[in-house]
C-alpha positions in Angstrom: -24.6 -1.2 -8.2 -24.1 2.5 -9.1 -21.2 4.6 -7.8 -23.6 6.5 -5.6 -25.0 3.3 -4.1 -21.6 2.1 -3.3 -20.7 5.4 -1.6 -24.0 5.4 0.2 -23.3 1.9 1.7 -19.9 3.1 2.8 -21.4 6.2 4.4 -24.1 4.1 6.2 -21.4 1.8 7.5 -19.3 4.8 8.7 -22.4 6.1 10.5 -22.9 2.8 12.2 -19.3 2.7 13.3 -19.6 6.3 14.7 -17.1 7.7 12.1 -19.5 10.0 10.1 -21.5 12.8 11.7 -25.3 13.2 11.3 -24.7 16.6 9.5 -22.1 15.2 7.1 -24.2 12.2 6.2 -27.4 14.2 5.6 -25.4 16.7 3.4 -24.0 13.9 1.4 -27.3 12.1 0.6 -29.2 15.4 0.0 -26.6 16.3 -2.6 -28.0 13.4 -4.7 -31.5 14.7 -4.6 -32.8 12.9 -1.5 -35.2 15.0 0.6 -34.3 16.2 4.1 -36.9 13.9 5.8 -35.7 10.9 3.9 -32.0 11.7 4.6 -32.8 11.9 8.4 -34.6 8.6 8.3 -31.7 7.0 6.5 -29.3 8.4 9.1 -31.4 7.0 12.0 -31.4 3.5 10.4 -27.7 3.6 9.8 -26.9 4.9 13.3 -28.9 2.0 14.9 -27.0 -0.6 12.9 -24.5 -2.5 14.8 -21.8 -4.9 13.6 -23.2 -8.5 13.3 -21.7 -10.9 15.8 -21.5 -14.6 15.7 -21.0 -17.0 12.8 -17.9 -18.0 11.0 -15.7 -15.6 9.1 -14.0 -17.2 6.1 -11.1 -15.6 4.4 -9.1 -16.8 1.3 -5.4 -15.8 1.6 -3.0 -15.7 -1.4 -0.2 -17.2 0.7 0.5 -20.5 2.4 2.5 -23.6 1.6 2.6 -27.3 2.6 5.9 -26.7 4.5 4.2 -24.2 6.8 4.6 -25.0 10.5 3.3 -24.0 13.9 6.8 -23.1 14.8 6.9 -19.3 15.0 10.5 -19.2 14.0 9.6 -20.6 10.6 6.8 -18.2 9.6 7.6 -16.8 6.2 4.4 -15.8 4.5 1.1 -13.9 4.9 -0.9 -17.0 5.9 1.2 -17.9 8.9 1.6 -14.2 9.8 -2.1 -13.7 9.9 -3.1 -16.6 12.2 0.1 -16.5 14.1 -0.1 -12.9 15.0 -3.8 -12.1 14.9 -5.8 -15.3 15.3 -4.2 -17.5 17.9 -1.4 -15.2 18.8 -1.0 -12.0 20.8 2.2 -9.9 20.7 3.3 -7.4 23.3 2.3 -4.5 21.1 0.4 -3.7 18.0 0.6 -1.0 15.3 -2.4 1.2 15.0 -3.9 2.8 11.9 -1.7 5.9 12.3 1.5 3.8 12.5 1.8 4.3 16.2 3.0 1.5 18.5 0.4 0.7 21.1 0.3 -1.7 24.1 -1.5 -5.1 23.5 -0.3 -7.8 25.9 1.8 -5.1 27.5 0.0 -2.5 29.5 2.8 0.1 29.2 6.4 0.5 28.1 9.0 3.0 29.3 12.6 3.8 28.3 15.5 4.7 30.5 19.3 5.1 30.2 19.1 6.8 26.8 16.6 4.2 25.5 19.1 1.4 26.2 16.7 0.0 28.8 13.0 -0.6 28.2 10.6 -1.8 30.9 7.4 -3.4 29.8 4.5 -3.8 32.3 2.1 -6.6 31.4 -1.7 -6.5 31.6 -2.9 -8.6 34.5 -5.2 -11.5 34.1 -4.3 -12.6 30.6 -4.5 -16.3 30.1 -3.4 -18.7 27.4 -5.8 -21.0 25.6 -4.8 -23.8 28.0 -5.8 -21.7 31.0 -2.2 -20.8 32.1 -1.8 -17.2 33.3 0.6 -15.2 31.0 3.6 -14.0 33.0 6.8 -12.2 32.5 8.6 -15.6 32.4 6.5 -16.5 29.3 7.6 -13.3 27.6 11.2 -13.9 28.4 11.1 -17.5 27.1 9.3 -16.4 23.9 11.9 -13.7 23.1 14.8 -16.0 24.0 13.4 -18.7 21.6 13.9 -16.3 18.7 17.3 -14.8 19.7 19.1 -17.9 20.9 22.4 -18.9 19.4 20.9 -21.7 17.3 17.8 -19.8 16.3 17.1 -19.2 12.6 14.1 -17.0 13.3 13.9 -13.8 11.2 13.1 -12.0 14.5 16.7 -12.6 15.5 17.8 -10.0 13.1 15.2 -7.6 14.2 16.4 -8.0 17.8 20.1 -8.0 17.0 20.8 -5.2 19.5 19.2 -7.0 22.4 21.7 -7.9 25.1 19.3 -9.5 27.6 15.6 -9.8 28.5 14.7 -10.6 32.1 11.6 -10.9 34.3 11.3 -8.5 37.3 8.4 -10.1 39.1 5.4 -11.7 37.4 4.2 -8.6 35.5 7.4 -6.8 34.5 9.9 -7.5 31.7 13.2 -5.6 31.3 15.0 -5.4 28.0 18.6 -4.3 27.8 20.1 -3.1 24.5 23.6 -2.6 23.3 22.8 1.0 22.5 19.9 3.3 22.7 16.9 2.7 20.4 13.9 5.0 20.5 12.1 2.6 18.1 12.5 -0.5 20.2 8.8 -1.0 21.0 8.1 -1.2 17.2 10.5 -4.1 16.9 8.5 -6.3 19.3 5.5 -5.9 17.0 7.3 -8.3 14.6 5.0 -11.0 13.0 6.9 -13.8 14.8 6.7 -12.5 18.3 3.4 -13.7 19.5 3.5 -14.9 23.2 3.6 -18.6 24.1 3.2 -20.5 27.4 6.5 -21.7 28.8 7.8 -24.4 31.1 11.3 -24.4 32.5 12.3 -21.5 30.3 11.2 -23.2 27.1 8.1 -22.2 25.1 5.5 -24.8 24.0 4.6 -23.9 20.5 3.8 -27.4 19.2 0.1 -27.2 19.9 -0.4 -23.7 18.6 -1.5 -22.4 22.1 -1.4 -18.7 22.3 -3.2 -15.8 24.1 -5.0 -14.5 21.0 -8.7 -14.1 20.2 -9.2 -17.5 18.7 -8.2 -21.0 19.7 -6.7 -23.3 17.0 -8.8 -26.2 16.1 -7.2 -27.6 13.0 -4.2 -26.8 10.7 -3.5 -28.3 7.3 -0.4 -26.7 6.0 -0.9 -25.1 2.6 -4.7 -25.8 2.8 -6.5 -24.2 5.7 -6.7 -23.3 9.4 -9.8 -23.2 11.6 -10.2 -21.7 15.0 -12.9 -21.0 17.5 -13.6 -18.0 19.7 -11.5 -17.7 22.8 -14.0 -17.0 25.6 -11.3 -15.7 27.9 -9.7 -13.2 25.4 -8.7 -9.9 27.0 -10.1 -8.0 24.0 -13.2 -8.1 21.9 -14.0 -10.6 19.1 -16.9 -10.5 16.6 -17.1 -14.0 15.3 -17.7 -17.4 16.8 -15.1 -19.0 14.5 -12.4 -18.1 11.9 -11.5 -20.1 8.8 -8.5 -19.2 6.7 -8.0 -20.9 3.4 -4.7 -20.9 1.5 -5.7 -20.2 -2.2 -2.6 -19.2 -4.1 -4.3 -19.1 -7.5 -5.8 -15.7 -7.9 -8.6 -16.9 -10.2 -9.6 -19.6 -7.8 -9.5 -17.1 -4.9 -11.7 -14.7 -6.8 -14.2 -17.5 -7.7 -14.3 -18.5 -4.0 -15.4 -15.0 -3.2 -17.9 -14.6 -6.0 -19.5 -18.0 -5.2 -19.9 -17.0 -1.6 -17.5 -19.6 -0.3 -15.5 -16.9 1.6 -16.3 -13.4 2.9 -12.9 -11.9 2.1 -10.0 -12.2 -0.3 -6.7 -10.4 -0.3 -4.4 -9.8 -3.3 -7.3 -9.3 -5.7 -6.8 -10.1 -9.4 -6.3 -6.7 -10.9 -7.0 -8.0 -14.4 -10.5 -8.8 -13.4 -11.1 -6.2 -10.7 -14.4 -5.1 -12.4 -15.9 -8.5 -11.5 -15.4 -7.6 -7.9 -16.5 -4.0 -8.3 -19.8 -5.2 -9.7 -20.3 -8.1 -7.2 -23.3 -7.6 -4.9 -22.8 -6.5 -1.3 -19.1 -6.1 -2.0 -16.7 -3.4 -0.7 -13.2 -3.0 -2.2 -10.2 -1.7 -0.4 -7.4 0.0 -2.3 -4.8 1.4 0.1 -1.2 2.4 -0.6 1.2 1.1 2.0 4.8 0.0 2.5 4.7 -3.4 0.9 6.7 -4.1 -2.3 7.5 -6.5 -5.1 11.2 -7.1 -5.6 13.8 -9.2 -7.6 16.7 -9.9 -5.2 20.1 -11.0 -6.6 22.5 -13.0 -4.5 25.6 -10.9 -4.7 27.9 -13.7 -3.7 27.0 -15.8 -6.8 28.1 -15.2 -10.4 27.3 -13.1 -12.4 25.6 -11.0 -9.7 28.9 -10.7 -7.8 29.8 -8.0 -10.4 28.4 -4.6 -9.5 28.1 -3.6 -13.2 25.9 -6.6 -13.9 23.6 -5.8 -11.1 23.3 -2.2 -12.2 22.9 -3.1 -15.8 19.9 -5.3 -15.0 18.4 -2.4 -13.0 18.6 -0.1 -16.0 17.2 -2.9 -18.3 13.9 -3.1 -16.4 11.0 -0.8 -17.3 9.3 -0.4 -13.9 6.6 1.9 -15.0 5.5 -0.6 -17.6 5.3 -3.2 -14.8 3.1 -0.8 -12.8 0.8 -0.3 -15.8 0.6 -4.0 -16.9 1.0 -6.0 -13.7 -0.6 -3.7 -11.2 -2.9 -1.9 -13.6 -2.0 1.3 -12.0 -2.6 0.1 -8.4 0.8 1.0 -7.2 4.0 2.9 -8.0 7.4 2.2 -9.4 10.3 1.3 -7.1 13.9 2.6 -7.2 15.8 0.0 -5.3 15.1 1.5 -1.9 13.2 -0.8 0.4 11.6 2.1 2.3 8.4 3.3 0.8 8.1 7.1 0.5 5.4 7.2 3.2 7.9 5.9 5.9 9.7 8.3 8.1 13.3 8.9 7.0 12.7 7.5 3.5 14.5 9.3 0.7 14.5 9.0 -3.1 18.0 7.9 -4.0 19.8 9.2 -7.1 19.9 8.3 -9.8 16.3 7.1 -10.3 16.5 3.8 -12.2 14.4 4.4 -15.3 14.4 2.2 -18.4 17.7 2.8 -20.3 18.9 -0.2 -22.3 21.9 1.8 -23.7 23.2 2.5 -20.2 22.7 -1.2 -19.4 24.7 -2.1 -22.5 27.5 0.2 -21.5 27.8 -1.2 -18.0 28.0 -4.8 -19.4 30.6 -3.8 -21.9 32.7 -2.3 -19.0 32.4 -5.6 -17.1 33.2 -7.7 -20.1 29.8 -9.3 -19.8 28.2 -8.5 -23.2 25.5 -10.9 -24.3 24.6 -11.7 -20.7 22.4 -14.7 -20.1 20.7 -15.2 -16.7 18.0 -17.2 -15.1 15.1 -15.6 -13.2 13.1 -17.8 -10.9 9.4 -16.8 -10.8 6.1 -17.9 -9.4 2.8 -16.3 -8.6 3.5 -17.4 -5.1 5.9 -14.5 -5.0 3.2 -12.0 -5.9 0.1 -12.0 -8.1 1.2 -11.8 -11.7 4.8 -12.8 -10.8 5.3 -15.0 -13.8 3.8 -12.4 -16.1 6.1 -9.8 -14.6 9.2 -12.0 -15.1 8.2 -12.6 -18.8 7.8 -8.8 -19.3 11.2 -8.1 -17.7 12.7 -10.7 -20.1 11.2 -8.9 -23.0 12.3 -5.5 -21.8 15.9 -6.7 -21.3 16.3 -7.8 -24.9 16.9 -4.2 -25.9 20.0 -4.2 -23.8 21.3 -7.5 -25.3 20.4 -9.4 -22.1 18.7 -12.8 -22.3 16.6 -13.6 -19.2 15.5 -17.2 -19.0 12.3 -17.3 -16.9 12.3 -20.4 -14.7 8.7 -21.1 -13.6 9.0 -22.4 -10.1 6.2 -24.4 -8.2 3.9 -22.3 -6.0 4.2 -24.7 -3.1 7.4 -24.4 -1.1 8.5 -21.3 -3.0 9.6 -19.5 0.1 11.6 -22.5 1.4 13.1 -23.8 -1.8 13.5 -20.7 -4.1 13.7 -17.5 -2.1 17.2 -16.8 -0.7 18.3 -20.1 -2.4 18.2 -19.3 -6.2 20.6 -16.6 -7.5 17.8 -14.4 -8.9 14.2 -14.6 -8.1 11.0 -12.7 -7.3 9.9 -11.7 -3.8 7.1 -10.0 -1.9 7.9 -7.9 1.2 5.2 -7.0 3.6 5.7 -3.6 5.1 7.4 -2.7 8.4 6.5 0.3 10.6 10.0 1.9 10.8 13.1 2.3 8.8 15.1 0.4 11.3 12.7 -2.5 11.4 12.7 -2.8 7.6 16.4 -2.4 7.0 17.4 -4.6 9.9 15.4 -7.6 8.8 16.1 -7.3 5.1 19.6 -5.9 4.6 21.6 -6.1 7.8 24.7 -8.3 7.2 23.6 -11.2 9.5 19.8 -10.9 9.1 18.1 -14.3 8.4 16.1 -12.6 5.6 19.0 -10.8 3.9 17.8 -12.1 0.6 20.7 -10.8 -1.4 23.6 -11.9 0.9 24.8 -8.3 0.7 27.2 -7.1 3.4 28.4 -3.5 3.5 30.4 -2.4 6.6 29.4 1.2 6.3 25.7 0.4 5.9 25.7 -1.8 9.0 27.6 0.9 10.9 25.0 3.5 10.0 22.2 1.2 10.9 23.5 0.7 14.5 24.4 4.4 14.9 21.0 5.7 13.7 19.2 3.6 16.3 20.9 5.4 19.2 21.0 8.9 17.7 18.6 11.4 19.4 19.3 14.3 17.1 16.6 14.1 14.4 18.7 15.8 11.7 21.7 13.5 12.3 19.4 10.4 12.4 17.8 11.5 9.1 21.3 11.9 7.5 22.4 8.5 8.7 19.3 6.7 7.2 19.7 8.7 4.0 23.3 7.6 3.6 22.4 4.0 4.3 19.6 4.0 1.7 21.9 5.6 -0.9 24.6 3.0 -0.3 22.1 0.1 -0.6 20.7 1.7 -3.8 24.1 2.1 -5.4 25.8 -1.1 -4.3 23.2 -3.7 -3.2 21.6 -6.5 -5.1 18.0 -5.6 -4.2 15.9 -4.6 -7.1 12.7 -3.0 -5.9 10.3 -3.2 -8.8 7.0 -1.9 -7.4 5.3 -0.6 -4.3 1.9 -2.4 -4.5 -1.4 -1.1 -3.2 -3.4 -3.4 -0.9 -6.4 -4.4 -3.0 -9.0 -6.9 -1.9 -12.7 -7.6 -1.4 -14.9 -7.8 1.6 -18.5 -8.9 1.8 -20.8 -6.3 3.4 -23.0 -9.2 4.5 -20.7 -9.7 7.6 -21.6 -6.2 8.7 -18.3 -5.2 10.2 -15.2 -3.3 9.4 -14.0 -0.1 7.7 -11.2 -1.4 5.5 -10.0 2.0 4.1 -9.2 3.3 7.6 -8.6 0.1 9.5 -5.2 -0.4 7.9 -2.4 -2.4 9.5 0.7 -0.5 8.5 3.1 -3.2 9.6 2.2 -5.5 6.8 -1.1 -4.7 5.2 -2.9 -7.7 6.8 -6.0 -5.6 7.3 -8.4 -8.5 7.6 -7.3 -8.9 11.3 -9.3 -5.7 11.9 -12.5 -7.4 10.9 -12.4 -10.3 13.4 -11.0 -8.2 16.3 -12.2 -5.0 17.8 
């Protein structure tokens, strides 16, 4: 397929979705030498085309493990996020393509008392898959499940400022916070916070019953999930059924797509991207976002408890080479700031960690740690090309006199047995829509997903103060200082910001992947089975 043919297919699809005007479409095709009459006929055909409904949508996801569970407090990877939030689940709010928070199960939300109090009104008539009407009591029970004293849910860190959540009648939920937070509605878009039916104040998650567009039929952890259309869904669905396959191996995932076994794959193999580019009826997406690849160090374990060691390793990594050889240019270098440049309040901390083996040597000498030897746990479950990235980092570090022993960890159970367990490992972070959401879940002192065990009193003080600050300039200054502290003192090594690259079959006749972009994590495929 030529470049023009690919662009023409995209233009025809945009016309069918009402996103490209008649004038612009005709001008585009006539520029290639097509006559006016032919261009008008092409527009008419495209305008009459409608998304195909029915059938089964099959997607291969580069996440999932045999330890996955239906328990929303345990969700830790893109496979569980996808079906938990977007297939069987329905959260109070969603994040739209422009990174705005919009009502979903909620009909509206309003702040009061300096944004310390938030009142959410629920849409009437929403039912769970078992026929039970969704009420405020279900919302309260769902939230309390994640923030209870014994909860280990990552959402507990996100909602750390929540004092209470109460029902005020069947359709109203009142959230009380310790301090004002203008971003609070964004927080309840967290992956884990899909609504569940409750009884006696306890949610019933064991059967995977939610209020989302599809009803769970089967779930084989680390293998696949199947679901059928929910006829009582309060929104619109396009397919009769959904099938998600967990295929960690990128070659196998690519082959599944090329053989027609699945209609969509995420985390495309960038080394063989031309195979997908040239595949028939295929559209690629390539969108920069807020997700990242990192190498967190546990700062409470030797030798990473020494600041000079942490900083030396940061200077010993050539991140641009990782962009070139691991991402093949589909991304950008990180600088140990979890916030992508596109996020509001993000800064570029100084100094920028470039490749400087001599500076790394100097820091190790200062710490009395010359000839440093460290293990780095790696797996392609962390991110595509993870093992290759670790081996490249080991080669780079030799110039600084550092010996990195790459420990190849099993793909299965990586997120349970390696991440936050091993002193130094690789990690993938899906994006979050706000600075507070990202920093609260990843770096706050008591966050369940603080994968460096880093605790800095000033950082945490700034995080709390910034939530309540209404003066934009002061809020920007607080977040800037927090990011600089984490950059200078923390154990987080942000290697790369990756683009979202995947493939979608045009045969399913639905979706505009370059605009239908889920900013809160990049799980764009949910846009193709939901309206």
